[in-house]
N, C-alpha and C positions, 0 to 999 in steps of 0.2 A: 448617538451612534446606533445604526440599525442592528437588530439581532436577527439571526437566521437559524433555522433548524434543518439539519440534513434530511432530505427526503429519500435517501438511499437509492439514488438513480444509478449509481455505479459509474458515472462518467469519468470520475477521477481515476478509476481503476481500469478503464478501457482505452484511454488515450495514451499519449506519449508520456511515459512515466518511468522514472528510475528511482528505486527505493534502495537505500543502503541500510542494511540491518547489521547492527554491531553485536557484540557478545551478549549484552544485556537483553537485546531483542530475541536472540536465539535461545537464551536461557528461559525466557518467558514463553517462547513459541518455537520448539525444536523443529517443527515441520518446515520452517523457513529454508533450511538447508536443502530440502528436496527441490526447490525452485532454482537453485544456482548450480550449473553443471560442475563448478569447481568444488562444490561441497557434497553434491548428491553422491550417494554410495558410501560416504564416510560414516563411521560410527559417531555417536554424539561426542564421545571423548576426543576423537580425532578432529572433528569439526571445531570443538571448543579450543583445542590446542592451536589449530591453524588460525582461529579468530583472535587468539591472544597476541599474535604477531602485530606489531605496530602498523596501523593503516589497513588492516584486513577487515573485510566486511562481506557479508552475503549480499549479492546484488540481484534485485528483482527488476529486470528490464522488460517493460511492457510496451505494447504498441497497438495500433488499431486492429491489426490482424492477429495479435496475440495478447489478449487481455491478461490482467494479473492472474497468476497461477491459482489464487485462492478465491476468485470470483465464481460464484455458482451460476447455474443456468438462469436464475431470476435476478442476476446482477447484484447479489448480496454477498458480502464478505464472510467467508466461512471461518475466519479467525478474528473477527472484529474485536472481541474482548482482549485478545492477546496480540493484536496487530503491532507492527514495528512503530517506533517513535516517529519516523518520517511520516507515516500515515496518520498518526494521532495529531501531528502538527497541521495537517490540512484542515482548514476551517470552512465550515459551510458558509457560502455566500461571499467568500473573499475572491480576490482577483483570479487566483489559480482555479478555484471552484467554477467560477463563471466562465473562464476560458475553456475548461474541460467540457462544460455543459454545451457551449456553443459548438465546439469541435465535434461533439457526439450527436449534435442535432437535437439537444434537449433544451426546452425553454429555460430562461434564466430563473434562478431561485429568487423568490420574492421575500422581502423582509417580513418578519412577524409583526402583527399589529400590536401597538403599545397597549 
């Protein structure tokens, strides 16, 4: 099975992307609440109380005209060490990665040499 290494192109954060951040994600990265209008302006305690409700999540909805809230000018994730689990689950070189790269006009990610 080929192995890939992320080159931090940011394509996965600039395309059509919906990230659901749960209470654990918000505990790890409280700034996630700023990106969802349903949570922006709430105190951390208010946001956590709201997230404790069944089925509640902070939603990061991104698109071509509106990249991820946490993507900097160089297409680097400002919260990479504390990013949501949905983002952690994206794997370099997988189908989702390659699709995002094509949609962003970025060359396919090549596998690492053995």
